[in-house]
C-alpha positions in Angstrom: 81.9 78.2 73.8 80.2 80.0 76.9 82.5 78.0 79.1 85.4 78.1 77.6 85.3 81.8 77.3 84.0 82.1 80.8 87.0 80.3 82.3 89.6 82.7 79.9 87.3 85.5 81.2 88.0 84.8 84.7 91.4 83.9 84.1 92.2 87.1 82.6 90.5 89.2 85.0 91.5 87.5 88.1 95.9 87.8 86.6 95.2 91.7 86.3 93.7 93.1 89.6 95.5 90.2 91.2 92.7 88.1 92.7 91.6 85.1 94.2 89.8 83.7 89.9 86.9 81.2 92.3 85.8 85.2 93.8 84.9 85.6 89.6 81.9 84.8 89.1 79.2 85.6 85.8 77.6 88.3 88.0 80.5 89.9 89.3 80.6 93.9 88.6 84.4 94.6 87.3 84.4 97.7 89.4 82.0 97.5 92.0 82.8 93.6 92.9 86.1 93.0 92.0 87.7 96.3 92.2 88.6 97.3 89.0 89.4 101.1 89.4 89.2 102.8 85.4 93.2 102.3 84.3 92.6 98.4 85.0 89.5 98.6 82.9 91.8 99.9 80.0 93.6 96.8 80.7 91.3 94.3 80.6 89.7 95.2 77.3 93.6 94.8 76.3 94.4 91.7 78.0 91.5 90.3 76.5 91.9 91.5 73.3 95.3 89.7 73.4 94.1 86.3 75.5 91.0 85.8 71.9 92.8 87.6 69.4 90.5 90.6 68.8 89.8 94.3 68.6 87.3 95.8 70.2 85.6 99.4 69.9 87.2 100.8 73.7 83.6 102.4 74.4 81.4 99.7 73.9 83.6 97.5 75.8 84.4 100.1 78.9 80.4 99.7 79.0 80.2 96.2 79.5 79.8 96.0 83.6 80.1 92.9 84.7 82.2 89.3 84.0 79.1 87.7 82.1 78.4 90.8 80.0 82.1 90.6 79.2 81.6 86.8 78.3 78.8 87.6 75.6 80.4 90.6 74.6 83.5 88.5 73.5 81.4 85.3 72.8 79.7 88.1 69.5 82.4 89.3 68.9 83.9 85.9 67.9 81.3 84.5 66.0 80.9 87.4 64.2 85.1 87.5 63.0 84.4 83.8 62.3 82.3 84.9 59.5 84.1 86.9 57.9 
């Protein structure tokens, strides 16, 4: 599941931030490495919610700093959603 989630997070991030997908790595920090501004961070949360058809706690989601952490966070929510 990780690789599919990673690919989707990379695609959404690249599209929203208007950057090349190849530069979006698991260790990439959304702000420091990819240049996301605070408004874009909120837009990323909304885009991930739409992409994965789920709801995220905004405060927890905004605390996620790297692409890899976002993948882990999203996978955890999706796993919880499947159990319901």
